[in-house]
Structure formats: C-alpha cells, structure tokens
C-alpha positions in Angstrom: -6.8 -12.1 -3.4 -4.5 -14.6 -4.1 -4.3 -15.8 -7.4 -5.9 -19.7 -7.9 -4.0 -22.7 -9.0 -4.2 -23.9 -12.5 -4.9 -27.7 -12.3 -1.3 -28.0 -13.7 0.2 -26.2 -11.2 -1.2 -27.9 -8.6 0.5 -31.3 -9.8 3.8 -29.6 -9.9 3.6 -28.1 -6.8 1.9 -31.8 -5.5 4.8 -33.3 -7.4 7.7 -31.2 -5.7 6.1 -32.4 -2.4 5.8 -36.5 -3.4 9.8 -36.3 -4.8 12.3 -36.8 -1.6 16.0 -35.4 -2.1 16.6 -32.6 -4.0 13.4 -31.9 -6.6 14.2 -30.9 -9.8 12.5 -30.7 -12.9 13.2 -34.3 -14.6 11.7 -36.3 -11.5 8.9 -33.7 -11.2 8.0 -34.9 -15.1 8.3 -38.5 -14.0 6.1 -38.2 -10.8 3.4 -36.6 -12.7 3.3 -38.6 -15.6 3.8 -41.8 -12.7 0.4 -40.8 -10.7 -1.7 -39.6 -13.9 -1.0 -41.6 -16.7 -0.5 -38.2 -18.4 2.2 -37.3 -20.9 4.0 -34.4 -19.5 6.6 -32.3 -21.2 10.0 -30.9 -19.8 9.3 -27.7 -21.1 5.8 -27.5 -19.4 7.2 -28.4 -16.2 10.2 -25.6 -16.4 7.6 -22.7 -18.0 5.3 -23.6 -14.6 8.4 -23.6 -12.3 9.4 -20.5 -13.2 5.4 -19.1 -12.9 5.3 -20.4 -9.4 8.6 -19.0 -8.7 7.7 -15.2 -10.0 4.5 -15.8 -7.9 6.6 -16.9 -4.6 5.1 -20.2 -4.5 8.7 -22.3 -4.6 11.8 -21.2 -4.2 14.9 -22.7 -6.5 18.7 -22.8 -6.2 21.5 -24.7 -7.7 22.3 -27.7 -6.5 25.5 -29.5 -6.2 27.5 -30.1 -9.7 26.9 -34.3 -11.2 29.1 -36.1 -13.0 26.0 -38.1 -14.6 25.7 -33.8 -16.5 29.1 -33.9 -17.4 29.6 -31.7 -13.8 26.7 -29.6 -14.3 24.3 -28.4 -11.8 20.4 -28.7 -11.3 18.2 -26.5 -10.6 16.4 -27.2 -7.4 12.7 -26.7 -6.1 10.9 -26.6 -2.8 7.1 -25.4 -2.3 7.2 -22.4 0.3 5.0 -21.8 3.1 2.7 -19.7 -0.2 2.2 -22.4 -2.1 1.0 -24.7 0.5 -1.2 -22.7 1.6 -2.6 -22.2 -2.0 -2.7 -25.8 -2.5 -4.8 -26.2 0.9 -7.4 -23.0 -0.5 -7.2 -25.0 -4.2 -8.3 -28.4 -2.4 -10.5 -26.6 -0.5 -12.6 -25.0 -2.9 -12.9 -28.2 -4.7 -14.3 -29.9 -1.8 -16.5 -27.8 -1.1 -17.8 -27.9 -5.0 -18.0 -31.8 -4.6 -19.9 -31.6 -1.4 -23.5 -32.7 -1.8 -22.8 -34.8 -4.9 -22.3 -38.2 -5.5 -19.0 -38.5 -7.9 -20.1 -42.3 -8.8 -23.2 -40.7 -10.5 -22.3 -37.3 -11.5 -23.0 -36.8 -15.4 -25.4 -39.3 -15.2 -29.1 -39.1 -16.8 -31.8 -39.6 -14.6 
C-alpha cells in the first residue's frame, strides 16, 4: 500500500495544481500562505518537494534562465499521475472520516 500523504504534502501538491505556468518553490509557498493564512518557510517547501519527487509524485526540471535571477534557472515542478492519485485517496479518506458528522457541531459538548 502506498505511503499516505501528510497534510503539508497535500498542501504542496494542491498549490502546484493551483499555480499557473512554470511552478517553482516561491509561488508554491505563496499559494499555501494565501489560501491557508499559515506562514510557510521556503526550506519546508523545498524539502517536501524533494521527498515527493523521490516518491515519484512530482517531477522537476530546470526552467529557462531568467534575468531577474541573474541568469540562473529555476527548478520547476509538476504533479505526476501518482501524485494526483495519492491526493484523491487522501481526500476520500478524509471524506469518509467526516461522514455522518456535522462539521459545525464537532467538538461541542452535549
């Protein structure tokens, strides 16, 4: 059975899917911060991207060099089919856990 995705891994994969164009670390970080209100470190994103790539859930390549980076290229990423499948599985597992619960009343004492 494939290793389940952690919460932050899910956020990184979803941010990649939300960002348009060549996706790399900084826009991924900004998308997570914008959508969650959580502060995210660049290092956490890059470590997670490496881990996801080792698992075959994303692939990376060197983009074109840009003037704004002094001619240096960016490492771009995309979600692979295996990553999409792990996301679907994670979503379905959470949906099953929430089934028959009213999210508004969870945690309230009777």
